[in-house]
N, C-alpha and C positions, 0 to 999 in steps of 0.2 A: 416607434419599433414595434410590431406586435410584441402581443405575452406570449406565453409558455402554452398556452389554450388554443389561444389561434394560429399558431404556430402548427401546434398536432395535430389542428383539423384540418388546415389547409397541403400539410404532407400527407394526410388522409385520402383529400379529396383529390389531389393528384394520383397516388398510390392507386388507388380504386376506381377512378374515372374509366369509364366504357366498359364496365364489367357485373355482370349479374347480381343484386345487390343478396347476399350472403344470406343465409337464414339464420345467423346468430351471427355477434359480432366477436370478430376475432378474439380467444381469448390467450392472455400469458401465461401457462403454469411456469413461474420464474424462481427457481432455488435459489436462494443465497446468505451470507451470512452477516444480513447487518439487522444486529439487533440493540445496539445502544441508543440512548438515547436522542443524539445527534445523527446516529446513522437511520433511525427510525425514520424519522424528518426526513433524510435527504430522498428515503427510497421512496415516499409517500408525494414528494415531488415526482420520481420518475411514473409510478401509478397513476398519478392524476393527467399527466401530460398522455400517457396512452387512453387514458377513459375518454380525455377529452377525442383522439383522435379515430375514436370508437370501438377501440379495444376493451376486452374485458380482461382487468389484471388480476391472476388470485396465488398473494401470498403465499409463499413456502419458505418462513424462514427460519432456520438453523441457528444455534448460539456457536458452534464450533465451524472454524473454515472448513478443519479436514473432513470435519461430518457432513458439511453441505457437498463439499466434492465427491465423496463418499457415495450420499446419495444421487447424483448426478450420476456417475461413473456407474452405479448398478444401479438405474433406472434405464439407461440406453444401454445394457448389457439384456437388459429381464426383456429389451423391445418394448418398452413404455415411457417414452424419454421425455424431460420437460420440455415446454415450449424454448426458454428458454435455462440457462445457467449460468452464474456467476464464478468467474475464474479470476485469478490472476495475471500478469506478464509473465509463464513459465511455458519450461519444457514439458507440464501436462498437460495444454489444450492442446501445445503442437501434437502430441501422441496420439492423440482422439483424432486431429484431422490427418495425419497420415496413414489412419487405421480406416479411413471412409466413412465415422459417425456423425460427420458435422458437414453443415449444407455453406456454402460459399456465401459470401457479402461480394460479390465483385459488381453485381450493378449497384445496388446499393451504393458503396464505392463511388462509382465513379460518375452516377449522380449524385451526391452530397459534394463530389471534389475534394474526397479524404484525401489525395495525395497534397493536396495544394493547401489545405485545413489543419491539418494534425502535422505537429512537431516529426520531421524525418525518420527518425528511432523508432519513434511510437511506430507509425505507418509501415513500416519493415518489420516492427516487431507481432502485427497482426496478423501478418501475410505466414503462409506455410507453401513453398515449393513454387511463390508465384501469384499465387491465389490469396485472400481477405477471408480469415474463417470467423472474425469476431467485431464485436464492435466494441471500441472503445470510450469506456463510461467516466474513469479519474484518472488520474496522476498524481504519485502521492510520491514523495519522500520517506522513508519509514523511522530516520532517526534526527529528525529534530529536538533541538534541546526548548525543553517547555522549562517556564519557572513564574512564580508566586511571587508577584509586586508585593505583596503584603507581609510573605514569609521572609524574602531576601531584605526587607529594609529592618525587622525585627530583629532577623540576624547581624545585620549592620553590614552586608554585601552592597555595596555600591550600583554593581551592575552584571546583569548575567555576564558568568565567566567565558572568555576569548584565548583559553589554552586548556591544555590538560593541567598545568600548573595552576590557572585560576579556577580550575574545577576544583578538584583536593580543595584548595585555600576554603570554596566558597562551602562545598559540602562539611569543611570544617565550623567552619562559623555556623552554621546553620546546627550542627548537633550541637555544639556547645549553646546553642539558647534554646536547646531542649526540643528541637521541630525532628520531624524525619527528613534529614536531608536529601534522601533520595528515594521517591515511590515508586518503586518496580513490582512489578505480579510477578513473581517465580513462574513461570510457565513457560516450558520450551521454548516456545516459537520467541517470548518475550525474551530470555536467555539469551538467544541467538541476535535478536534485534541488540541487544543491548553490547555485544559484541562485537556486531555491525559499527555501532557509533564508535566505539574506541578504535577499531582498527583502521577506518574512513580518517577520523578526526587524528590517533597518533600515527598509523602506519602510512598512512596518505596511498595514494592513487597508484602508484608503482608497488606496493607491495598487496596492496588490497586486491588489484588484477594478476598480478603472479601468484597468487594464492588460488583463486574463484577462478579466473578466467583460464587459467594457463594450468591450475594445480599445479605447481612446480613441488613437487618436496624439500627443494634447497628452499624456497619461500617460507615452508612451516617450520621448519628446523633450525631458521636465522634464527640470530639473533636479535633482528626488530621483531617480529614475529613472538619470541618470546618474552619481550617488554610490553607488547601488547597486550598476551596473555595475561601477565602479572598485575598490568594495569586492570585489567576485567575484572580480577580476582580480586584487587586489592576494593572497587567497590562494594562487595560484598558484607565491608562493616560499616556502609553508612544506609541498609536498605532495614528497615523495622521489622521485630518478629514476624507480623503479618503477614509478610510479604511471601511467603510459597504458596501459589496457585491462586493468587489473586486474579481475577480479572484485569484487564487495562482499566477499563473505565472506573473501577472503581479505586485506583490510582490516581488517576485524572483528579476525583472526588478529592483527594486527599489536598492536591494543590487548589483546587474552587475554593475549599473552605479554609485556604491559608495556613494548614497544619504541616504541609511539607513544602519544601523548598523548589526540586529540579524534578524532572521528571526526561528521559530520554522516550520519545515515541511519534508516530509517525503521526501526518497533519490529519488523521481525521482525529485527531484529539482533541481539536479547533473545534470541532461541533458540539461537544461537551460545555466548553468555556461558554458557546453562544447560547447553546440550550439554558444557561445558568444566569445567560443575561450580563456575563463577563465581557469587557471590551480590551481587545491587541491594544498594548502601548501602555494603556491607563491600571489593566486589572491583573496580565499576567504578559512576560513575554517570550519571544518565538523566534531562536536562533537555528538556522540552516548549518551549520557548521561552528566549528571552536575557533577559526582563521578563516582571512578571506581568502585562501585559497584551498580549504578543504573542498572533498569531493563529493559530491551532492547523487546521493543514490537515488535511481529513477524505478517506481517500482508503479504500480495502477490494477485498476480494475475493468473486466473485460465480462461480457455477457458472449456468450457461445450457443449455436443453435444446431440442436441435432437434427439428425432427418428422423421423418416420421410426422412429424404436428405439423401442423398446417403454413405450409411457406410462405403463405400470403402476409399472416398473422409477424411470422416471424421481423417479415423483410419492414413492415409497419414499426414495427417494434424499434428495429436497428436505426431508423430513418427518426423516429421519435427522440430515442436515448443522446441522440449523435446531435439534436438541432442546438441552435446555437443558446436560445432562450435557457431551454431544457437544461443545456448544461452551466448554465449560470444560474439558476436557480438550485438544482442540483450540488454544485461545488459549494455554493453557501453554506449550505447546509450541511456538506459534509466536511467539508473544511478544505478538500482537494484542491489543487489546481485544473481550472478546465482545462479538456483536450485539445483545444479548437486555439490558432494561434490570433487567428480573427478576431477574438475578443478585445476592448478595450482595456488594458491593464489595467487603468486611473478607476473601472468599475470594480475592482476585487479590492480586498479588503488588505491592511499593511502586510502580512503574513504572504497572504495569496501572491501579493503583487514580489514579496522577496523571493518565492519558489517561481515567479514568472520567467523572473529576471535571469534566476540560475540555468533556466531550462533554455537557455537562451544562450548561455555560453558552452557549446558543445565539449569545449578543453575537459571541464570538472565534471563532466556527466557520465556515470558509472553505470551499470542495470544493476539489480538489486541481484543476491546470493540464488533466491530460487528461479531467477532468469538464469542465471548461467551455469547453474548444477542440472543434471537428472535427477528427478525425483528421490531416487533412491541415496544419492547421492548428498542429497540439502537435506534428506531425513538423517542421515549418520552426520552429519555435519552439525546438526540440531541438539543431535542427543548426545555427542560427542563434548558441543558445549556447557549444555547442561548441568551433565555430568559433572564434570570440570569446577562449573559456579557451585552447586548443592553440596559437593563433597570435596575432601584432602586429597589431590593428586599432586604427585609431581610435575611440575611442567612441564619436562622433558617429558615423561611418557606421554603427557597429553597434545604434545608435539610429534612427535613419533606415531601415534594413532592417526592423527589427521592426517599426517604425511601418507600412510597405507589407505586410506579409508575414499582420498580423493585422487584418484591415479592422475595423472598426464593422460590427457586422452590420445594425444600424438605419440604414446609409449604403446611401442610392440609389447605384447603378452607373452608369454613363453608356451 
């Protein structure tokens, strides 16, 4: 089997055959937010594959996802777009496509047989009005439960929790052992992620979709949602005083050091464990849900290609990042599940194999909140949940405000 460099070179040869040699290799001015240790190692795999294919990669890394997306949008609006920009599976990139700001990738998708090798839901998600507008980079599940084997053993917790009751019991034991029970960074996006974890594991698939896809006011005001919000708030008692504002990877570092027991975080956290030389199963646990029936939240990273820069370089980059060997190397470093279904699951680590198995069970898959909600409503949800986490508020008031902030899309406005 060809290695990533050989595959990238072959892709470049196929793309540029019969064309005059450019004066300079195509340069990829790439805006992204991969700045943690495992993420940096992963993006280097993409950059090296692109360079091996004949391109020039210019790295424009921004620590904040919101800031990175804002930079990309502002540069597009100012007529100085990057060659490629990272986005999530979200309404935000579809809005750019409908505004006529992005180049299509229909030709690349057809030549790469994306309709056959990508999960159907992912292939549908990167299309807008029947055209492909994004190159998928990774598939993530944002609410895995990560556990430190050393911390659990010290606290007398035999295995990672498999229910909400077991979760709180484990947290109590970890606190009694003098450890940080729940490693959490109190930033708004992380607060929403933690709420999402409670919603899928306690509320279940039906309530999740009623609240976020249908945006049912009755779902937000229901007793089931009240119990979810109360459980979410209850977790506040198990974080350490340094939690507010802490970056996610610094929380993961607490698990790596054995100072904290549990963390809800996306599977990108696995890249941090790998960078530290830790092995899944031996040193840490990865749990995709607190029960065998828990919904599996699907999110992911994309590259979009604004109009203006060299489309030849854009097509080359799209081909390189979705190639099988590039995907295998990138996912191993990033902690994600490869976007391609034609890769042997046995070549993946145990955590990624669990994720790949879940992705083959359509009945348990649910889109992420960012995919389901328009950007303004997603920001409103994030802010309301974060305010509730950090401040004392009656839960009924939070339910009412969320029902008003997320109106039913089919509801006629007066």
